[in-house]
Steps between C-alpha positions, in 0.01 A plus 500: 500500500209640697292239678177696547180315420388781276678750284569827680362823363743770397531791741455852361785734603575858399857625536543876538854625434610794712693782333651288228431393150246228438587149606567249227346166415816327619397577859157348439663189355743474794220524756294230329804276447567510874142458622377256234722239669295546817170473315422871494463701182443874469321708238725802536408846377761774509352842579657829393774619738383690808643851498553559870735753654770358726382747764169311510650161585871517598429567865850412623686668211701192396373481136374144561149374569505345845360148491541414868636186651186290525506190285121472501408831334230531763572869541605766258774747584423870534659563158292227338185645658595848375532366144168316531321814629643703211396235246144488637475880485576510126 
C-alpha cells in the first residue's frame, strides 16, 4: 500500500531493444508488477530494435554492454554513451 497523499502519475518510459527482436509485453508487466508495490507505475512504450554494429559500442570487445560498478547510475559507461550517441544520430 502506498501512503502518498495523492495518487502518483504514471511515468512515461520508452524501451529500445538493441540488436534483438522486439521485447514482449511480459517485460512490461514484470516491470510494473515490481514497481507498483513501491507506488510507481510506468506507461511503457517499446520502440523498434536499434540496429547498431558491435563495432560502434563494444569498445572492450567482450560482447557485453559495460554497466559499470556504480549503484547510483550517476554516470554512464563509455559503451552506454556510445550507444546513446548512435541512437541520437539516427
